[in-house]
N, CA, C, O and CB atoms as a CASP TS submission, in Angstrom:
PFRMAT TS
TARGET T0000
AUTHOR 0000-0000-0000
METHOD Language model
MODEL 1
PARENT N/A
ATOM      1  N   MET     1       0.818  -1.186   0.000  1.00  0.00           N
ATOM      2  CA  MET     1       0.000   0.000   0.000  1.00  0.00           C
ATOM      3  C   MET     1       0.866   1.257   0.000  1.00  0.00           C
ATOM      4  O   MET     1       0.592   2.207  -0.733  1.00  0.00           O
ATOM      5  CB  MET     1      -0.933  -0.006   1.198  1.00  0.00           C
ATOM      6  N   PHE     2       1.923   1.258   0.834  1.00  0.00           N
ATOM      7  CA  PHE     2       2.794   2.428   0.904  1.00  0.00           C
ATOM      8  C   PHE     2       3.473   2.683  -0.430  1.00  0.00           C
ATOM      9  O   PHE     2       3.598   3.838  -0.838  1.00  0.00           O
ATOM     10  CB  PHE     2       3.842   2.249   1.998  1.00  0.00           C
ATOM     11  N   CYS     3       3.919   1.631  -1.127  1.00  0.00           N
ATOM     12  CA  CYS     3       4.597   1.783  -2.415  1.00  0.00           C
ATOM     13  C   CYS     3       3.665   2.384  -3.456  1.00  0.00           C
ATOM     14  O   CYS     3       4.089   3.215  -4.259  1.00  0.00           O
ATOM     15  CB  CYS     3       5.128   0.435  -2.904  1.00  0.00           C
ATOM     16  N   SER     4       2.415   1.978  -3.452  1.00  0.00           N
ATOM     17  CA  SER     4       1.445   2.537  -4.391  1.00  0.00           C
ATOM     18  C   SER     4       1.227   4.022  -4.124  1.00  0.00           C
ATOM     19  O   SER     4       1.141   4.824  -5.054  1.00  0.00           O
ATOM     20  CB  SER     4       0.111   1.781  -4.301  1.00  0.00           C
ATOM     21  N   PHE     5       1.138   4.380  -2.849  1.00  0.00           N
ATOM     22  CA  PHE     5       0.969   5.785  -2.483  1.00  0.00           C
ATOM     23  C   PHE     5       2.184   6.595  -2.920  1.00  0.00           C
ATOM     24  O   PHE     5       2.042   7.683  -3.478  1.00  0.00           O
ATOM     25  CB  PHE     5       0.746   5.928  -0.963  1.00  0.00           C
ATOM     26  N   LEU     6       3.383   6.061  -2.665  1.00  0.00           N
ATOM     27  CA  LEU     6       4.598   6.760  -3.038  1.00  0.00           C
ATOM     28  C   LEU     6       4.688   6.926  -4.560  1.00  0.00           C
ATOM     29  O   LEU     6       5.085   7.987  -5.041  1.00  0.00           O
ATOM     30  CB  LEU     6       5.824   6.008  -2.508  1.00  0.00           C
ATOM     31  N   ALA     7       4.328   5.896  -5.313  1.00  0.00           N
ATOM     32  CA  ALA     7       4.344   5.976  -6.775  1.00  0.00           C
ATOM     33  C   ALA     7       3.383   7.051  -7.268  1.00  0.00           C
ATOM     34  O   ALA     7       3.728   7.814  -8.171  1.00  0.00           O
ATOM     35  CB  ALA     7       3.979   4.616  -7.394  1.00  0.00           C
ATOM     36  N   LEU     8       2.198   7.125  -6.699  1.00  0.00           N
ATOM     37  CA  LEU     8       1.230   8.151  -7.088  1.00  0.00           C
ATOM     38  C   LEU     8       1.718   9.547  -6.730  1.00  0.00           C
ATOM     39  O   LEU     8       1.508  10.499  -7.482  1.00  0.00           O
ATOM     40  CB  LEU     8      -0.115   7.887  -6.423  1.00  0.00           C
ATOM     41  N   LEU     9       2.369   9.663  -5.584  1.00  0.00           N
ATOM     42  CA  LEU     9       2.908  10.939  -5.156  1.00  0.00           C
ATOM     43  C   LEU     9       4.006  11.410  -6.110  1.00  0.00           C
ATOM     44  O   LEU     9       4.045  12.583  -6.482  1.00  0.00           O
ATOM     45  CB  LEU     9       3.447  10.835  -3.728  1.00  0.00           C
ATOM     46  N   LEU    10       4.893  10.502  -6.502  1.00  0.00           N
ATOM     47  CA  LEU    10       5.959  10.842  -7.439  1.00  0.00           C
ATOM     48  C   LEU    10       5.402  11.170  -8.824  1.00  0.00           C
ATOM     49  O   LEU    10       5.892  12.076  -9.496  1.00  0.00           O
ATOM     50  CB  LEU    10       6.961   9.692  -7.537  1.00  0.00           C
ATOM     51  N   GLN    11       4.387  10.437  -9.242  1.00  0.00           N
ATOM     52  CA  GLN    11       3.764  10.709 -10.537  1.00  0.00           C
ATOM     53  C   GLN    11       3.136  12.098 -10.539  1.00  0.00           C
ATOM     54  O   GLN    11       3.259  12.833 -11.518  1.00  0.00           O
ATOM     55  CB  GLN    11       2.701   9.638 -10.867  1.00  0.00           C
ATOM     56  N   LYS    12       2.475  12.455  -9.467  1.00  0.00           N
ATOM     57  CA  LYS    12       1.851  13.784  -9.350  1.00  0.00           C
ATOM     58  C   LYS    12       2.911  14.882  -9.374  1.00  0.00           C
ATOM     59  O   LYS    12       2.736  15.903 -10.039  1.00  0.00           O
ATOM     60  CB  LYS    12       1.016  13.881  -8.051  1.00  0.00           C
ATOM     61  N   GLU    13       4.009  14.674  -8.651  1.00  0.00           N
ATOM     62  CA  GLU    13       5.087  15.665  -8.617  1.00  0.00           C
ATOM     63  C   GLU    13       5.688  15.852 -10.015  1.00  0.00           C
ATOM     64  O   GLU    13       5.927  16.982 -10.440  1.00  0.00           O
ATOM     65  CB  GLU    13       6.185  15.236  -7.613  1.00  0.00           C
ATOM     66  N   LEU    14       5.931  14.753 -10.724  1.00  0.00           N
ATOM     67  CA  LEU    14       6.479  14.841 -12.070  1.00  0.00           C
ATOM     68  C   LEU    14       5.493  15.523 -13.019  1.00  0.00           C
ATOM     69  O   LEU    14       5.897  16.319 -13.867  1.00  0.00           O
ATOM     70  CB  LEU    14       6.839  13.445 -12.589  1.00  0.00           C
ATOM     71  N   ALA    15       4.219  15.218 -12.881  1.00  0.00           N
ATOM     72  CA  ALA    15       3.198  15.870 -13.714  1.00  0.00           C
ATOM     73  C   ALA    15       3.172  17.376 -13.446  1.00  0.00           C
ATOM     74  O   ALA    15       3.018  18.168 -14.376  1.00  0.00           O
ATOM     75  CB  ALA    15       1.799  15.253 -13.446  1.00  0.00           C
ATOM     76  N   ASP    16       3.319  17.769 -12.197  1.00  0.00           N
ATOM     77  CA  ASP    16       3.343  19.199 -11.847  1.00  0.00           C
ATOM     78  C   ASP    16       4.572  19.886 -12.430  1.00  0.00           C
ATOM     79  O   ASP    16       4.475  21.005 -12.935  1.00  0.00           O
ATOM     80  CB  ASP    16       3.319  19.379 -10.318  1.00  0.00           C
ATOM     81  N   LEU    17       5.735  19.220 -12.364  1.00  0.00           N
ATOM     82  CA  LEU    17       6.961  19.788 -12.932  1.00  0.00           C
ATOM     83  C   LEU    17       6.826  19.957 -14.445  1.00  0.00           C
ATOM     84  O   LEU    17       7.247  20.971 -15.001  1.00  0.00           O
ATOM     85  CB  LEU    17       8.176  18.894 -12.602  1.00  0.00           C
ATOM     86  N   CYS    18       6.240  18.967 -15.104  1.00  0.00           N
ATOM     87  CA  CYS    18       6.043  19.038 -16.553  1.00  0.00           C
ATOM     88  C   CYS    18       5.046  20.137 -16.908  1.00  0.00           C
ATOM     89  O   CYS    18       5.247  20.867 -17.878  1.00  0.00           O
ATOM     90  CB  CYS    18       5.557  17.684 -17.100  1.00  0.00           C
ATOM     91  N   ALA    19       3.982  20.258 -16.136  1.00  0.00           N
ATOM     92  CA  ALA    19       2.981  21.301 -16.383  1.00  0.00           C
ATOM     93  C   ALA    19       3.608  22.691 -16.239  1.00  0.00           C
ATOM     94  O   ALA    19       3.268  23.610 -16.984  1.00  0.00           O
ATOM     95  CB  ALA    19       1.786  21.149 -15.408  1.00  0.00           C
ATOM     96  N   ALA    20       4.522  22.837 -15.280  1.00  0.00           N
ATOM     97  CA  ALA    20       5.206  24.112 -15.097  1.00  0.00           C
ATOM     98  C   ALA    20       6.073  24.459 -16.302  1.00  0.00           C
ATOM     99  O   ALA    20       6.322  25.635 -16.567  1.00  0.00           O
ATOM    100  CB  ALA    20       6.058  24.076 -13.836  1.00  0.00           C
ATOM    101  N   LYS    21       6.538  23.443 -17.036  1.00  0.00           N
ATOM    102  CA  LYS    21       7.330  23.658 -18.251  1.00  0.00           C
ATOM    103  C   LYS    21       6.447  23.764 -19.495  1.00  0.00           C
ATOM    104  O   LYS    21       6.948  24.004 -20.594  1.00  0.00           O
ATOM    105  CB  LYS    21       8.337  22.524 -18.429  1.00  0.00           C
ATOM    106  N   GLY    22       5.136  23.586 -19.323  1.00  0.00           N
ATOM    107  CA  GLY    22       4.201  23.809 -20.419  1.00  0.00           C
ATOM    108  C   GLY    22       3.815  22.596 -21.238  1.00  0.00           C
ATOM    109  O   GLY    22       3.363  22.750 -22.372  1.00  0.00           O
ATOM    110  N   PHE    23       3.974  21.398 -20.706  1.00  0.00           N
ATOM    111  CA  PHE    23       3.517  20.223 -21.440  1.00  0.00           C
ATOM    112  C   PHE    23       2.967  19.194 -20.465  1.00  0.00           C
ATOM    113  O   PHE    23       3.222  19.258 -19.262  1.00  0.00           O
ATOM    114  CB  PHE    23       4.661  19.618 -22.281  1.00  0.00           C
ATOM    115  N   SER    24       2.209  18.244 -21.001  1.00  0.00           N
ATOM    116  CA  SER    24       1.665  17.180 -20.166  1.00  0.00           C
ATOM    117  C   SER    24       2.272  15.854 -20.603  1.00  0.00           C
ATOM    118  O   SER    24       2.618  15.671 -21.770  1.00  0.00           O
ATOM    119  CB  SER    24       0.112  17.136 -20.252  1.00  0.00           C
ATOM    120  N   VAL    25       2.394  14.946 -19.667  1.00  0.00           N
ATOM    121  CA  VAL    25       3.020  13.649 -19.904  1.00  0.00           C
ATOM    122  C   VAL    25       1.965  12.655 -20.347  1.00  0.00           C
ATOM    123  O   VAL    25       0.883  12.582 -19.765  1.00  0.00           O
ATOM    124  CB  VAL    25       3.749  13.142 -18.638  1.00  0.00           C
ATOM    125  N   GLU    26       2.285  11.892 -21.380  1.00  0.00           N
ATOM    126  CA  GLU    26       1.451  10.762 -21.781  1.00  0.00           C
ATOM    127  C   GLU    26       1.969   9.546 -21.030  1.00  0.00           C
ATOM    128  O   GLU    26       2.966   8.948 -21.437  1.00  0.00           O
ATOM    129  CB  GLU    26       1.476  10.535 -23.346  1.00  0.00           C
ATOM    130  N   TRP    27       1.313   9.173 -19.949  1.00  0.00           N
ATOM    131  CA  TRP    27       1.823   8.123 -19.060  1.00  0.00           C
ATOM    132  C   TRP    27       1.850   6.754 -19.729  1.00  0.00           C
ATOM    133  O   TRP    27       2.619   5.888 -19.312  1.00  0.00           O
ATOM    134  CB  TRP    27       0.980   8.055 -17.804  1.00  0.00           C
ATOM    135  N   GLY    28       1.043   6.541 -20.740  1.00  0.00           N
ATOM    136  CA  GLY    28       1.082   5.265 -21.449  1.00  0.00           C
ATOM    137  C   GLY    28       2.307   5.142 -22.346  1.00  0.00           C
ATOM    138  O   GLY    28       2.812   4.039 -22.553  1.00  0.00           O
ATOM    139  N   ASP    29       2.793   6.267 -22.884  1.00  0.00           N
ATOM    140  CA  ASP    29       3.941   6.263 -23.794  1.00  0.00           C
ATOM    141  C   ASP    29       5.273   6.356 -23.068  1.00  0.00           C
ATOM    142  O   ASP    29       6.280   5.854 -23.567  1.00  0.00           O
ATOM    143  CB  ASP    29       3.824   7.402 -24.769  1.00  0.00           C
ATOM    144  N   LEU    30       5.301   6.983 -21.908  1.00  0.00           N
ATOM    145  CA  LEU    30       6.567   7.237 -21.215  1.00  0.00           C
ATOM    146  C   LEU    30       7.349   5.962 -20.901  1.00  0.00           C
ATOM    147  O   LEU    30       8.560   5.955 -21.122  1.00  0.00           O
ATOM    148  CB  LEU    30       6.302   7.987 -19.935  1.00  0.00           C
ATOM    149  N   PRO    31       6.740   4.883 -20.400  1.00  0.00           N
ATOM    150  CA  PRO    31       7.537   3.663 -20.147  1.00  0.00           C
ATOM    151  C   PRO    31       8.180   3.093 -21.416  1.00  0.00           C
ATOM    152  O   PRO    31       9.305   2.596 -21.367  1.00  0.00           O
ATOM    153  CB  PRO    31       6.655   2.594 -19.509  1.00  0.00           C
ATOM    154  N   ARG    32       7.481   3.161 -22.541  1.00  0.00           N
ATOM    155  CA  ARG    32       8.066   2.682 -23.807  1.00  0.00           C
ATOM    156  C   ARG    32       9.231   3.564 -24.229  1.00  0.00           C
ATOM    157  O   ARG    32      10.258   3.067 -24.692  1.00  0.00           O
ATOM    158  CB  ARG    32       7.001   2.649 -24.925  1.00  0.00           C
ATOM    159  N   ASP    33       9.070   4.878 -24.067  1.00  0.00           N
ATOM    160  CA  ASP    33      10.153   5.799 -24.413  1.00  0.00           C
ATOM    161  C   ASP    33      11.368   5.560 -23.521  1.00  0.00           C
ATOM    162  O   ASP    33      12.502   5.572 -23.999  1.00  0.00           O
ATOM    163  CB  ASP    33       9.681   7.259 -24.289  1.00  0.00           C
ATOM    164  N   LEU    34      11.137   5.344 -22.239  1.00  0.00           N
ATOM    165  CA  LEU    34      12.244   5.076 -21.316  1.00  0.00           C
ATOM    166  C   LEU    34      12.920   3.745 -21.616  1.00  0.00           C
ATOM    167  O   LEU    34      14.132   3.610 -21.447  1.00  0.00           O
ATOM    168  CB  LEU    34      11.746   5.088 -19.877  1.00  0.00           C
ATOM    169  N   ASP    35      12.145   2.768 -22.057  1.00  0.00           N
ATOM    170  CA  ASP    35      12.704   1.452 -22.375  1.00  0.00           C
ATOM    171  C   ASP    35      13.645   1.528 -23.570  1.00  0.00           C
ATOM    172  O   ASP    35      14.579   0.733 -23.676  1.00  0.00           O
ATOM    173  CB  ASP    35      11.582   0.449 -22.656  1.00  0.00           C
ATOM    174  N   ARG    36      13.409   2.465 -24.458  1.00  0.00           N
ATOM    175  CA  ARG    36      14.277   2.637 -25.632  1.00  0.00           C
ATOM    176  C   ARG    36      15.604   3.295 -25.282  1.00  0.00           C
ATOM    177  O   ARG    36      16.551   3.221 -26.065  1.00  0.00           O
ATOM    178  CB  ARG    36      13.566   3.464 -26.689  1.00  0.00           C
ATOM    179  N   LEU    37      15.690   3.931 -24.130  1.00  0.00           N
ATOM    180  CA  LEU    37      16.914   4.611 -23.697  1.00  0.00           C
ATOM    181  C   LEU    37      17.865   3.566 -23.112  1.00  0.00           C
ATOM    182  O   LEU    37      17.617   3.026 -22.034  1.00  0.00           O
ATOM    183  CB  LEU    37      16.599   5.740 -22.645  1.00  0.00           C
ATOM    184  N   GLN    38      18.952   3.287 -23.829  1.00  0.00           N
ATOM    185  CA  GLN    38      19.874   2.234 -23.413  1.00  0.00           C
ATOM    186  C   GLN    38      21.317   2.714 -23.533  1.00  0.00           C
ATOM    187  O   GLN    38      21.618   3.663 -24.256  1.00  0.00           O
ATOM    188  CB  GLN    38      19.661   0.963 -24.255  1.00  0.00           C
ATOM    189  N   GLU    39      22.209   2.025 -22.795  1.00  0.00           N
ATOM    190  CA  GLU    39      23.635   2.295 -22.856  1.00  0.00           C
ATOM    191  C   GLU    39      24.382   1.020 -23.212  1.00  0.00           C
ATOM    192  O   GLU    39      23.942  -0.088 -22.905  1.00  0.00           O
ATOM    193  CB  GLU    39      24.141   2.867 -21.521  1.00  0.00           C
ATOM    194  N   ALA    40      25.526   1.202 -23.869  1.00  0.00           N
ATOM    195  CA  ALA    40      26.410   0.079 -24.164  1.00  0.00           C
ATOM    196  C   ALA    40      27.845   0.531 -23.874  1.00  0.00           C
ATOM    197  O   ALA    40      28.200   1.687 -24.103  1.00  0.00           O
ATOM    198  CB  ALA    40      26.249  -0.406 -25.660  1.00  0.00           C
ATOM    199  N   MET    41      28.663  -0.400 -23.364  1.00  0.00           N
ATOM    200  CA  MET    41      30.047  -0.085 -23.035  1.00  0.00           C
ATOM    201  C   MET    41      30.984  -0.968 -23.865  1.00  0.00           C
ATOM    202  O   MET    41      30.770  -2.172 -24.001  1.00  0.00           O
ATOM    203  CB  MET    41      30.309  -0.277 -21.514  1.00  0.00           C
ATOM    204  N   ILE    42      32.021  -0.343 -24.413  1.00  0.00           N
ATOM    205  CA  ILE    42      33.021  -1.050 -25.208  1.00  0.00           C
ATOM    206  C   ILE    42      34.371  -0.799 -24.546  1.00  0.00           C
ATOM    207  O   ILE    42      34.721   0.345 -24.256  1.00  0.00           O
ATOM    208  CB  ILE    42      33.015  -0.577 -26.719  1.00  0.00           C
ATOM    209  N   GLU    43      35.127  -1.866 -24.309  1.00  0.00           N
ATOM    210  CA  GLU    43      36.467  -1.740 -23.750  1.00  0.00           C
ATOM    211  C   GLU    43      37.476  -2.272 -24.753  1.00  0.00           C
ATOM    212  O   GLU    43      37.336  -3.382 -25.267  1.00  0.00           O
ATOM    213  CB  GLU    43      36.582  -2.493 -22.401  1.00  0.00           C
ATOM    214  N   LYS    44      38.514  -1.451 -25.029  1.00  0.00           N
ATOM    215  CA  LYS    44      39.561  -1.880 -25.951  1.00  0.00           C
ATOM    216  C   LYS    44      40.817  -1.055 -25.713  1.00  0.00           C
ATOM    217  O   LYS    44      40.759   0.165 -25.556  1.00  0.00           O
ATOM    218  CB  LYS    44      39.092  -1.750 -27.421  1.00  0.00           C
ATOM    219  N   ASP    45      41.944  -1.739 -25.691  1.00  0.00           N
ATOM    220  CA  ASP    45      43.243  -1.082 -25.547  1.00  0.00           C
ATOM    221  C   ASP    45      43.295  -0.134 -24.358  1.00  0.00           C
ATOM    222  O   ASP    45      43.848   0.961 -24.463  1.00  0.00           O
ATOM    223  CB  ASP    45      43.578  -0.326 -26.806  1.00  0.00           C
ATOM    224  N   GLY    46      42.737  -0.535 -23.251  1.00  0.00           N
ATOM    225  CA  GLY    46      42.778   0.275 -22.039  1.00  0.00           C
ATOM    226  C   GLY    46      41.826   1.458 -22.015  1.00  0.00           C
ATOM    227  O   GLY    46      41.898   2.289 -21.110  1.00  0.00           O
ATOM    228  N   LYS    47      40.958   1.544 -22.969  1.00  0.00           N
ATOM    229  CA  LYS    47      39.969   2.624 -23.001  1.00  0.00           C
ATOM    230  C   LYS    47      38.579   2.031 -22.885  1.00  0.00           C
ATOM    231  O   LYS    47      38.317   0.925 -23.356  1.00  0.00           O
ATOM    232  CB  LYS    47      40.096   3.465 -24.297  1.00  0.00           C
ATOM    233  N   ARG    48      37.706   2.771 -22.261  1.00  0.00           N
ATOM    234  CA  ARG    48      36.314   2.370 -22.105  1.00  0.00           C
ATOM    235  C   ARG    48      35.449   3.465 -22.727  1.00  0.00           C
ATOM    236  O   ARG    48      35.521   4.628 -22.330  1.00  0.00           O
ATOM    237  CB  ARG    48      35.946   2.133 -20.591  1.00  0.00           C
ATOM    238  N   ILE    49      34.643   3.084 -23.689  1.00  0.00           N
ATOM    239  CA  ILE    49      33.734   4.031 -24.341  1.00  0.00           C
ATOM    240  C   ILE    49      32.308   3.593 -24.030  1.00  0.00           C
ATOM    241  O   ILE    49      31.925   2.445 -24.255  1.00  0.00           O
ATOM    242  CB  ILE    49      33.984   4.099 -25.899  1.00  0.00           C
ATOM    243  N   THR    50      31.541   4.531 -23.513  1.00  0.00           N
ATOM    244  CA  THR    50      30.133   4.272 -23.216  1.00  0.00           C
ATOM    245  C   THR    50      29.296   5.120 -24.165  1.00  0.00           C
ATOM    246  O   THR    50      29.525   6.319 -24.318  1.00  0.00           O
ATOM    247  CB  THR    50      29.790   4.590 -21.712  1.00  0.00           C
ATOM    248  N   THR    51      28.344   4.487 -24.785  1.00  0.00           N
ATOM    249  CA  THR    51      27.455   5.188 -25.704  1.00  0.00           C
ATOM    250  C   THR    51      26.003   4.902 -25.311  1.00  0.00           C
ATOM    251  O   THR    51      25.689   3.837 -24.779  1.00  0.00           O
ATOM    252  CB  THR    51      27.728   4.759 -27.181  1.00  0.00           C
ATOM    253  N   ARG    52      25.142   5.855 -25.579  1.00  0.00           N
ATOM    254  CA  ARG    52      23.722   5.644 -25.294  1.00  0.00           C
ATOM    255  C   ARG    52      22.908   5.961 -26.522  1.00  0.00           C
ATOM    256  O   ARG    52      23.354   6.691 -27.408  1.00  0.00           O
ATOM    257  CB  ARG    52      23.257   6.504 -24.106  1.00  0.00           C
ATOM    258  N   THR    53      21.724   5.414 -26.572  1.00  0.00           N
ATOM    259  CA  THR    53      20.826   5.659 -27.697  1.00  0.00           C
ATOM    260  C   THR    53      20.325   7.099 -27.650  1.00  0.00           C
ATOM    261  O   THR    53      20.390   7.767 -26.619  1.00  0.00           O
ATOM    262  CB  THR    53      19.637   4.668 -27.679  1.00  0.00           C
ATOM    263  N   HIS    54      19.833   7.549 -28.776  1.00  0.00           N
ATOM    264  CA  HIS    54      19.246   8.887 -28.832  1.00  0.00           C
ATOM    265  C   HIS    54      17.933   8.898 -28.057  1.00  0.00           C
ATOM    266  O   HIS    54      17.243   7.883 -27.958  1.00  0.00           O
ATOM    267  CB  HIS    54      19.018   9.333 -30.303  1.00  0.00           C
ATOM    268  N   VAL    55      17.609  10.042 -27.520  1.00  0.00           N
ATOM    269  CA  VAL    55      16.383  10.220 -26.757  1.00  0.00           C
ATOM    270  C   VAL    55      15.210  10.262 -27.727  1.00  0.00           C
ATOM    271  O   VAL    55      15.222  11.017 -28.700  1.00  0.00           O
ATOM    272  CB  VAL    55      16.440  11.514 -25.889  1.00  0.00           C
ATOM    273  N   LYS    56      14.197   9.443 -27.453  1.00  0.00           N
ATOM    274  CA  LYS    56      13.004   9.388 -28.297  1.00  0.00           C
ATOM    275  C   LYS    56      11.785   9.815 -27.487  1.00  0.00           C
ATOM    276  O   LYS    56      11.769   9.696 -26.262  1.00  0.00           O
ATOM    277  CB  LYS    56      12.801   7.962 -28.879  1.00  0.00           C
ATOM    278  N   GLY    57      10.784  10.305 -28.172  1.00  0.00           N
ATOM    279  CA  GLY    57       9.526  10.649 -27.508  1.00  0.00           C
ATOM    280  C   GLY    57       9.682  11.811 -26.549  1.00  0.00           C
ATOM    281  O   GLY    57      10.346  12.805 -26.845  1.00  0.00           O
ATOM    282  N   GLN    58       9.059  11.665 -25.402  1.00  0.00           N
ATOM    283  CA  GLN    58       9.030  12.761 -24.429  1.00  0.00           C
ATOM    284  C   GLN    58      10.057  12.626 -23.319  1.00  0.00           C
ATOM    285  O   GLN    58      10.029  13.396 -22.359  1.00  0.00           O
ATOM    286  CB  GLN    58       7.672  12.854 -23.823  1.00  0.00           C
ATOM    287  N   VAL    59      10.967  11.662 -23.430  1.00  0.00           N
ATOM    288  CA  VAL    59      11.952  11.420 -22.369  1.00  0.00           C
ATOM    289  C   VAL    59      12.798  12.656 -22.085  1.00  0.00           C
ATOM    290  O   VAL    59      12.977  13.033 -20.927  1.00  0.00           O
ATOM    291  CB  VAL    59      12.859  10.254 -22.748  1.00  0.00           C
ATOM    292  N   GLY    60      13.318  13.287 -23.131  1.00  0.00           N
ATOM    293  CA  GLY    60      14.168  14.461 -22.937  1.00  0.00           C
ATOM    294  C   GLY    60      13.448  15.578 -22.197  1.00  0.00           C
ATOM    295  O   GLY    60      14.016  16.202 -21.301  1.00  0.00           O
ATOM    296  N   SER    61      12.207  15.829 -22.570  1.00  0.00           N
ATOM    297  CA  SER    61      11.421  16.887 -21.917  1.00  0.00           C
ATOM    298  C   SER    61      11.131  16.545 -20.461  1.00  0.00           C
ATOM    299  O   SER    61      11.174  17.417 -19.593  1.00  0.00           O
ATOM    300  CB  SER    61      10.103  17.116 -22.668  1.00  0.00           C
ATOM    301  N   VAL    62      10.839  15.281 -20.196  1.00  0.00           N
ATOM    302  CA  VAL    62      10.538  14.862 -18.825  1.00  0.00           C
ATOM    303  C   VAL    62      11.791  14.966 -17.956  1.00  0.00           C
ATOM    304  O   VAL    62      11.721  15.450 -16.826  1.00  0.00           O
ATOM    305  CB  VAL    62       9.985  13.415 -18.805  1.00  0.00           C
ATOM    306  N   PHE    63      12.937  14.517 -18.475  1.00  0.00           N
ATOM    307  CA  PHE    63      14.183  14.633 -17.723  1.00  0.00           C
ATOM    308  C   PHE    63      14.492  16.098 -17.443  1.00  0.00           C
ATOM    309  O   PHE    63      14.892  16.448 -16.333  1.00  0.00           O
ATOM    310  CB  PHE    63      15.345  13.976 -18.490  1.00  0.00           C
ATOM    311  N   GLN    64      14.309  16.954 -18.446  1.00  0.00           N
ATOM    312  CA  GLN    64      14.579  18.378 -18.275  1.00  0.00           C
ATOM    313  C   GLN    64      13.651  18.994 -17.227  1.00  0.00           C
ATOM    314  O   GLN    64      14.099  19.781 -16.393  1.00  0.00           O
ATOM    315  CB  GLN    64      14.426  19.112 -19.612  1.00  0.00           C
ATOM    316  N   ALA    65      12.377  18.646 -17.261  1.00  0.00           N
ATOM    317  CA  ALA    65      11.428  19.180 -16.283  1.00  0.00           C
ATOM    318  C   ALA    65      11.781  18.740 -14.868  1.00  0.00           C
ATOM    319  O   ALA    65      11.578  19.486 -13.910  1.00  0.00           O
ATOM    320  CB  ALA    65      10.007  18.736 -16.627  1.00  0.00           C
ATOM    321  N   ALA    66      12.316  17.513 -14.738  1.00  0.00           N
ATOM    322  CA  ALA    66      12.699  16.998 -13.422  1.00  0.00           C
ATOM    323  C   ALA    66      14.060  17.520 -12.971  1.00  0.00           C
ATOM    324  O   ALA    66      14.463  17.290 -11.831  1.00  0.00           O
ATOM    325  CB  ALA    66      12.717  15.479 -13.442  1.00  0.00           C
ATOM    326  N   GLY    67      14.771  18.219 -13.852  1.00  0.00           N
ATOM    327  CA  GLY    67      16.083  18.752 -13.503  1.00  0.00           C
ATOM    328  C   GLY    67      17.178  17.699 -13.534  1.00  0.00           C
ATOM    329  O   GLY    67      18.188  17.832 -12.844  1.00  0.00           O
ATOM    330  N   VAL    68      16.985  16.651 -14.334  1.00  0.00           N
ATOM    331  CA  VAL    68      17.962  15.572 -14.439  1.00  0.00           C
ATOM    332  C   VAL    68      18.659  15.685 -15.784  1.00  0.00           C
ATOM    333  O   VAL    68      18.009  15.708 -16.829  1.00  0.00           O
ATOM    334  CB  VAL    68      17.288  14.175 -14.275  1.00  0.00           C
ATOM    335  N   ALA    69      19.991  15.756 -15.756  1.00  0.00           N
ATOM    336  CA  ALA    69      20.759  15.851 -16.993  1.00  0.00           C
ATOM    337  C   ALA    69      21.029  14.462 -17.548  1.00  0.00           C
ATOM    338  O   ALA    69      21.476  13.570 -16.826  1.00  0.00           O
ATOM    339  CB  ALA    69      22.082  16.603 -16.760  1.00  0.00           C
ATOM    340  N   LEU    70      20.757  14.286 -18.822  1.00  0.00           N
ATOM    341  CA  LEU    70      21.098  13.032 -19.483  1.00  0.00           C
ATOM    342  C   LEU    70      22.611  13.007 -19.719  1.00  0.00           C
ATOM    343  O   LEU    70      23.212  14.054 -19.963  1.00  0.00           O
ATOM    344  CB  LEU    70      20.311  12.869 -20.832  1.00  0.00           C
ATOM    345  N   PRO    71      23.230  11.834 -19.650  1.00  0.00           N
ATOM    346  CA  PRO    71      24.658  11.769 -19.948  1.00  0.00           C
ATOM    347  C   PRO    71      24.903  12.027 -21.434  1.00  0.00           C
ATOM    348  O   PRO    71      23.990  11.915 -22.252  1.00  0.00           O
ATOM    349  CB  PRO    71      25.236  10.397 -19.538  1.00  0.00           C
ATOM    350  N   GLN    72      26.135  12.371 -21.770  1.00  0.00           N
ATOM    351  CA  GLN    72      26.489  12.597 -23.171  1.00  0.00           C
ATOM    352  C   GLN    72      26.242  11.329 -23.963  1.00  0.00           C
ATOM    353  O   GLN    72      26.226  10.235 -23.398  1.00  0.00           O
ATOM    354  CB  GLN    72      27.963  13.045 -23.310  1.00  0.00           C
ATOM    355  N   ASN    73      26.048  11.466 -25.276  1.00  0.00           N
ATOM    356  CA  ASN    73      25.820  10.305 -26.125  1.00  0.00           C
ATOM    357  C   ASN    73      27.021   9.373 -26.121  1.00  0.00           C
ATOM    358  O   ASN    73      26.862   8.152 -26.109  1.00  0.00           O
ATOM    359  CB  ASN    73      25.505  10.743 -27.545  1.00  0.00           C
ATOM    360  N   ILE    74      28.234   9.947 -26.133  1.00  0.00           N
ATOM    361  CA  ILE    74      29.444   9.127 -26.114  1.00  0.00           C
ATOM    362  C   ILE    74      30.368   9.680 -25.027  1.00  0.00           C
ATOM    363  O   ILE    74      30.652  10.877 -24.980  1.00  0.00           O
ATOM    364  CB  ILE    74      30.157   9.118 -27.523  1.00  0.00           C
ATOM    365  N   ARG    75      30.830   8.778 -24.154  1.00  0.00           N
ATOM    366  CA  ARG    75      31.756   9.156 -23.090  1.00  0.00           C
ATOM    367  C   ARG    75      32.953   8.208 -23.148  1.00  0.00           C
ATOM    368  O   ARG    75      32.794   6.993 -23.265  1.00  0.00           O
ATOM    369  CB  ARG    75      31.059   9.110 -21.679  1.00  0.00           C
ATOM    370  N   GLU    76      34.155   8.787 -23.064  1.00  0.00           N
ATOM    371  CA  GLU    76      35.369   7.982 -23.082  1.00  0.00           C
ATOM    372  C   GLU    76      36.092   8.144 -21.753  1.00  0.00           C
ATOM    373  O   GLU    76      36.182   9.246 -21.212  1.00  0.00           O
ATOM    374  CB  GLU    76      36.290   8.385 -24.265  1.00  0.00           C
ATOM    375  N   GLN    77      36.606   7.032 -21.232  1.00  0.00           N
ATOM    376  CA  GLN    77      37.338   7.069 -19.961  1.00  0.00           C
ATOM    377  C   GLN    77      38.373   5.940 -19.960  1.00  0.00           C
ATOM    378  O   GLN    77      38.277   4.987 -20.734  1.00  0.00           O
ATOM    379  CB  GLN    77      36.357   6.933 -18.735  1.00  0.00           C
ATOM    380  N   ALA    78      39.349   6.068 -19.085  1.00  0.00           N
ATOM    381  CA  ALA    78      40.365   5.021 -18.953  1.00  0.00           C
ATOM    382  C   ALA    78      39.749   3.819 -18.263  1.00  0.00           C
ATOM    383  O   ALA    78      38.952   3.966 -17.337  1.00  0.00           O
ATOM    384  CB  ALA    78      41.603   5.531 -18.162  1.00  0.00           C
ATOM    385  N   ALA    79      40.121   2.627 -18.717  1.00  0.00           N
ATOM    386  CA  ALA    79      39.551   1.390 -18.140  1.00  0.00           C
ATOM    387  C   ALA    79      40.133   1.052 -16.805  1.00  0.00           C
ATOM    388  O   ALA    79      39.754   0.047 -16.203  1.00  0.00           O
ATOM    389  CB  ALA    79      39.763   0.232 -19.066  1.00  0.00           C
TER
END
């Protein structure tokens, strides 16, 4: 019961943040859009490159409204 209440509370907060930015969230589409957001890591010659898929749908707007920065598309670091 507590988890359901917390989920509804978080959903309401996110909806309010999005409304403040001037758009509404399609809750049926958001999980599919988030599922498309993926990362892959490649290691070679002592280097590690992490890449992520492009943002599709409303994910970018929702992250921006929540104040969460998406990582760069490609990041390189020492292994």
